[in-house]
N, C-alpha and C positions, 0 to 999 in steps of 0.2 A: 731104528726105533728110539724114541726119546722118552725119558721118564718124566711124567707130568707131576706126580705126587709121590713123595717118599713116606715111609713109615705108616702105611695104611693097610688094614686087613680088609681088602675090598671083597665084598660078596656080590654086589650088584652094580650094574652100570646102565644108564640110559641117557639119551640126548634129546633135548627139546627142539622145537622149530626155530628158536632163536640162536641155536648153536651152543647152548650151555650143556656141559657134561655133568651129570649127577652121579655120585658114587656113594655107596653105603660102606661104613666102617664098623664091622661087627665087634671089634675090640673096644672102640671108643664110644660105641652106641650112639652114632650120629650119621647124618647124611650131609655131604658137602657138595657144593656146586662150584664149577669154574668155567670160564669162557675159554674155548679152545685156543683162541689167539692170545690169551693172557693167563697162562697156567699158574703163575705165581700168586694170583689173586683169587684163591679159593676161599669160600665162606661156608660156615655151617648154616644149613637151612632147615634142619629138623633134628630134634634130640640135642645132644651135646651137653646135657645136664646130668650126666652120670647115668649109670644103669638103673632102670626102675620101671614101674608100671603106671606112673602118673602120666597124664596126657601131654606133659612137656618133656617126657623121657621116652627112650626106646631101650629095648633089651635084645641085642643081636639082630639089628636090621639086616635084611638080606635083599630081596628083589625089589625093584623100583619100576614105576611107570609115571610118566608126566602126561596129563591131558592137555588139550588145546587151550584151556584157561590158565594153565600153569600150575594146577593143583598136582601135588606129588602124592602118589599112593605108595605105601611102604609095607612090606611084610615084616612085621615086628615078631620075629620068630619065637623067641623065648617067652613072649607075652601071649602067644597063640592068638594073634589078631592081625587085622589089616587096618592101618590108620591113613587118613587123608590129611595132608597139610596144605592149606591154602597158601598162595603166595604171601610172603611176609608175616605169616602166622607165628605165634609164640608157643602154640600147642597144636596137637593133632586132634582129629575127630575119628572115633572108632567107626568103621564102616562094615566090619565083619569080625566075628569071633568075640573075644574078651569075656567069655563065659567059662573059663577054665579049659584045660586041654581035654579033648575027647573027640568022639565021632558022631555026636548028635548033630542035628541040622543047624543048631545055633553055636556050634563049637568048631574050633580048628585045632590042629595038632602040628606045631612047628611049621607054619606055612613058609614055603620057599618057592616063589614063582607067582607072577601076577600079570594079567592083561585086563585092560578096562576098555569097554566099548560104550556106545550110546545107550 
């Protein structure tokens, strides 16, 4: 086995159709991407602006999903929401939760796991 990335608190992994590996770093509050054949060239694609609840920030990102259009869905666990980041976006769009922690129909409680379909 080879180590692709060091010093990462990886909570979630996914691979898209072009062979990019996405991984969440819950301690750095970001999601990074790397090409499997170029592991030293990883880039931040979501968050990376410190811990927070603004749309350009994440707080303990965990699970990930990439759709066919390259949009990245992230469970933003400590913000109790799911955000969608379009390719090359500088901020996310809330697609679920973000109404405080709870069990009401419009709330989430530390989401950790995501699957998206049509």
